[in-house]
Structures are given as C-alpha cells and as structure tokens.
C-alpha positions in Angstrom: -21.0 -2.9 17.4 -20.4 0.9 17.5 -21.6 3.8 15.3 -20.0 6.8 13.6 -21.5 9.8 12.0 -20.6 12.0 9.0 -22.9 14.8 8.2 -26.5 13.5 8.8 -25.5 10.0 8.1 -24.8 7.3 10.7 -22.9 4.1 10.1 -22.3 1.0 12.1 -18.9 -0.4 12.7 -18.3 -4.1 13.2 -14.9 -5.5 14.2 -13.9 -9.1 13.6 -10.7 -10.8 14.8 -9.1 -14.1 14.2 -9.8 -15.1 17.8 -13.5 -14.6 17.4 -14.3 -15.2 13.7 -13.7 -18.3 11.6 -10.7 -17.9 9.3 -12.8 -18.5 6.2 -15.3 -15.8 7.1 -12.5 -13.4 8.0 -10.9 -14.0 4.6 -14.3 -13.5 2.8 -15.0 -10.2 4.7 -11.5 -9.0 3.7 -12.1 -9.9 0.1 -15.4 -7.9 0.0 -13.5 -4.8 1.3 -10.7 -5.4 -1.3 -13.4 -5.3 -4.0 -14.5 -1.8 -2.8 -10.8 -0.8 -2.7 -10.1 -2.1 -6.3 -13.1 -0.2 -7.5 -11.9 3.1 -6.0 -8.4 2.5 -7.3 -9.7 2.6 -10.9 -10.3 6.3 -10.3 -6.5 6.8 -10.3 -4.2 6.7 -13.4 -0.5 6.4 -13.5 1.6 9.6 -13.6 2.6 10.4 -17.2 6.3 10.4 -16.2 6.1 6.9 -14.7 6.4 3.5 -16.4 5.1 0.7 -14.1 6.1 -2.9 -14.3 4.4 -5.3 -11.9 6.9 -8.1 -12.2 5.9 -11.7 -11.7 7.4 -13.5 -8.7 9.0 -16.3 -10.5 12.2 -18.4 -10.2 12.3 -18.9 -14.0 15.6 -17.9 -15.7 15.7 -14.2 -16.7 13.1 -13.1 -14.2 13.5 -10.2 -11.8 14.1 -12.5 -8.9 16.7 -14.7 -10.7 18.4 -12.0 -12.8 17.4 -8.6 -11.6 20.1 -6.6 -13.4 19.4 -8.4 -16.8 15.5 -8.2 -16.3 15.7 -4.4 -15.6 18.0 -3.9 -18.6 15.4 -5.6 -20.8 12.6 -3.5 -19.5 14.7 -0.3 -20.1 15.3 -1.4 -23.6 11.6 -1.9 -24.2 10.5 1.5 -22.9 13.2 4.0 -23.6 12.2 4.7 -27.2 9.4 6.7 -25.7 11.7 8.8 -23.6 14.8 8.4 -21.5 14.4 6.7 -18.0 16.3 8.8 -15.5 15.5 6.9 -12.3 14.7 3.3 -11.5 12.8 2.3 -8.3 12.2 -1.4 -7.3 9.8 -2.1 -4.4 9.7 -5.8 -3.4 9.0 -8.2 -0.5 11.7 -10.5 -1.9 14.6 -8.3 -0.9 16.6 -11.3 0.2 17.1 -12.2 -3.4 17.6 -8.7 -4.9 19.7 -7.1 -2.2 23.2 -8.3 -3.2 22.9 -8.1 -7.0 21.2 -4.7 -7.1 23.6 -3.3 -4.5 26.5 -4.5 -6.6 24.9 -2.8 -9.6 25.0 0.6 -7.8 21.5 0.7 -6.5 20.8 2.5 -3.1 19.3 -0.1 -0.7 16.6 0.8 1.8 15.1 -1.8 4.1 11.5 -1.0 4.9 10.9 -2.2 8.5 7.3 -3.2 9.1 7.3 -5.6 12.0 3.8 -7.0 11.3 4.3 -6.8 7.5 6.3 -8.7 5.0 9.7 -9.7 6.4 11.9 -8.8 3.4 10.5 -5.5 2.2 13.0 -3.4 0.5 13.2 -0.4 -1.9 16.1 -0.1 -4.4 16.7 3.1 -6.3 19.1 4.0 -9.1 19.5 7.6 -10.4 21.1 7.1 -13.8 22.3 10.7 -14.3 20.5 11.1 -17.6 17.4 13.0 -18.7 17.5 15.5 -15.9 14.2 17.4 -15.8 12.8 15.5 -18.8 13.4 11.9 -17.9 11.0 9.4 -16.6 10.8 6.9 -13.7 10.8 3.1 -14.2 8.9 1.6 -11.2 9.1 -2.1 -10.8 7.1 -3.9 -8.1 7.2 -7.5 -7.1 5.4 -8.4 -3.9 3.9 -11.6 -2.4 0.3 -10.7 -1.8 -0.3 -14.2 -0.6 2.3 -14.0 2.2 0.7 -15.8 5.2 2.1 -13.2 7.6 -0.1 -10.5 6.1 -3.2 -12.7 5.9 -5.8 -10.6 7.7 -6.2 -11.2 11.4 -8.7 -8.4 11.8 -11.5 -6.7 9.7 -13.4 -3.6 10.5 -16.6 -3.2 8.5 -18.6 0.0 7.9 -22.2 -0.6 7.1 -25.3 1.6 6.6 -28.7 1.3 8.3 -29.7 -1.4 5.7 -26.6 -3.4 6.3 -24.9 -2.6 3.0 -21.1 -2.6 3.0 -19.9 1.0 2.7 -16.3 0.6 3.6 -13.8 -0.9 5.9 -10.3 -1.9 6.7 -8.3 -5.0 7.3 -4.8 -6.1 8.2 -2.6 -8.2 10.4 -1.4 -7.8 14.0 1.7 -9.6 15.3 3.8 -9.6 18.5 7.4 -8.8 17.7 10.2 -8.2 20.1 7.7 -7.8 23.0 5.6 -5.1 21.2 2.3 -5.6 19.3 2.4 -4.2 15.8 -0.2 -3.9 13.0 0.2 -4.0 9.2 -2.7 -2.2 7.5 -3.5 -3.9 4.2 -6.2 -1.4 3.1 -8.7 1.1 4.3 -11.4 2.2 1.8 -14.8 3.6 1.3 -17.5 3.1 -1.3 -17.9 6.1 -3.6 -20.3 8.9 -2.7 -20.2 8.8 1.1 -20.3 12.2 3.0 -17.1 14.1 3.5 -15.4 13.2 6.7 -16.5 9.5 6.6 -13.0 8.3 5.9 -11.6 10.2 8.7 -14.1 8.9 11.2 -13.4 5.4 9.9 -9.6 5.8 10.3 -9.9 7.2 13.8 -12.1 4.3 14.8 -9.6 1.9 13.3 -6.7 3.4 15.4 -8.9 3.4 18.5 -9.7 -0.3 17.9 -6.0 -1.2 17.5 -5.1 0.9 20.5 -7.5 -1.0 22.7 -6.0 -4.2 21.4 -2.6 -3.2 22.7 -1.0 -2.3 19.3 2.0 -0.1 19.7 2.5 1.0 16.1 0.9 0.6 12.6 2.7 0.5 9.3 1.4 0.6 5.7 2.3 1.6 2.2 0.0 3.5 -0.2 0.1 4.9 -3.7 -3.1 7.0 -3.4 -3.7 8.2 0.1 -0.6 9.5 1.7 -2.1 12.9 2.6 -5.1 11.2 4.2 -3.0 9.1 6.5 -0.8 12.0 7.4 -3.9 13.9 8.6 -4.6 10.9 10.8 -1.2 11.4 12.5 0.9 9.0 10.4 4.3 10.2 9.1 6.2 9.2 6.0 9.2 6.8 6.5 10.0 6.4 2.8 8.9 8.4 -0.2 9.7 6.2 -3.2 8.1 7.6 -6.3 6.7 11.2 -6.5 3.5 11.5 -8.5 3.1 7.8 -9.1 -0.7 8.1 -9.3 -3.0 10.9 -10.4 -6.8 11.5 -10.5 -9.1 14.2 -11.9 -11.3 15.9 -9.4 -14.9 16.9 -10.0 -13.8 20.4 -10.8 -11.5 19.3 -13.5 -8.3 19.8 -11.6 -5.6 17.1 -11.2 -4.2 15.7 -8.0 -1.1 13.6 -7.8 -0.1 11.1 -5.1 3.3 9.8 -4.2 4.2 6.1 -3.3 4.9 6.3 0.3 5.5 4.1 3.3 4.0 5.4 6.6 3.8 4.6 10.3 2.2 5.8 13.4 2.9 5.2 17.1 -0.2 4.6 19.2 
C-alpha cells in the first residue's frame, strides 16, 4: 500500500488485481467505486441542445439493434416538436449489428479502437442539413455494460486515515497483438476532497499500469475530458459537444464533451 498527498491530507492507495484478489471481492470493490461515481455524475445535467436516448439492447422487433433506421425515425418524430434535430449521434458496443444499415442510410461510420475495451465499439453520425445554428443533437447510446471483456481485472482504492473509501479507479487489462492494453471503466473521487487529489490519483493509476507492463490506456467520458487531457491523454474521437454541463460554486456553467481518449505509457 502506498500513499499520496493533496494539501495537508494524506490518503492510502490499495491496488487489487484479478491474480491476487478473489473475483467476487474485486467485483464488490468496483461496485463501491461505481456508487461514488454515480453520485458525482448527478452533479452534471444534459446540455440544453441535446436529447439523450439510452436505448435498450434488445432483439425485439422495432428496437435499435433490429431496426435502427426505423427506431431512430420514431425517436425523431417524438422529439422534434420541441425543436428540429440537426445532428444524430449513435454510440454503441453493438456496431456489428448497426454498421451496415446505418451506413446505407448515410451515416458516417467511425470504429473506436480500444483493444482492452468492447470489441464492437462504433460511433455513427448523421448531419441532416437542417436547423443550422438552432438545431439540436439526438444522442443515442446502446452499450453492453455487462460485457465480460470489461469486467474489472484491477481496482485501485483511495482511502483516508480511517479507512473510509474516498475514491478510486477500475478497469480491465488484456494482452492483444503482443501488447498489454488497459480499458479504464471509471476514475472518481468523493465530493469535497482537496484540489489536486484527482490528479494525484490519476498519476498513481498510470504508474501502476505502467509497472504492470501496460502499453496504452483507452476510455470514454462525458464529464472529464479536460481532466484526462491534463494527465497526458489525447482525444481520439469527439462525438457530442456540450453533452453534459454543471454549475460551479461561483454560479458559472461549465460544459463537457463526449470524447474517447487514449494515452501511450
């Protein structure tokens, strides 16, 4: 166990890996970090120009996976009374089902290569040529959060002197094509920690992965792109500008883009 400091505070870091921690415990530790992450996510609203549709992954007739063009047409009809939709963006880990029909319908196809992440991650975009300057974005997401490939193989916990969980990170590491890659599922902190704690945690995470022989890390985020860029990541795909927004303590508003990022270690 190592320690990191932020201001006058010291925190302990504990790393756990699938080769030294029982699978059930590793899953439980990741869930505890996810609960912190979900609490912090509630601080962010959806951008006023974006309509979000978290589509169910179903093989039922008329669903996004079975009839993507028809499903999207139905969603457009349901939301355009409130304002024209000028751009459609679909992010999915089921790209093998959507690639052909959406490409045939005129969507631009982007494969998102994350060797340790979901195998069929794609983004599809369609600029409809309407509502320029005033239109909105329809963002549809259908992902398999239960994909066994991204089931955590590591957890990094941040705890205070009393053993209270204050943050952490988790993700999966896989060997692909002779290189070791990591997919970062989340990195988060509890509310109210000193400034700089997140940076120290991020740096410790990258050091840990580097020591494990990881060559590159990939992730996607709706709320923390600038944070990861400060750690040295670069944006590989910028999918929705201003997808999320939050109000700072001084009353100002900050927006965040939906981005995919990577870093070479």
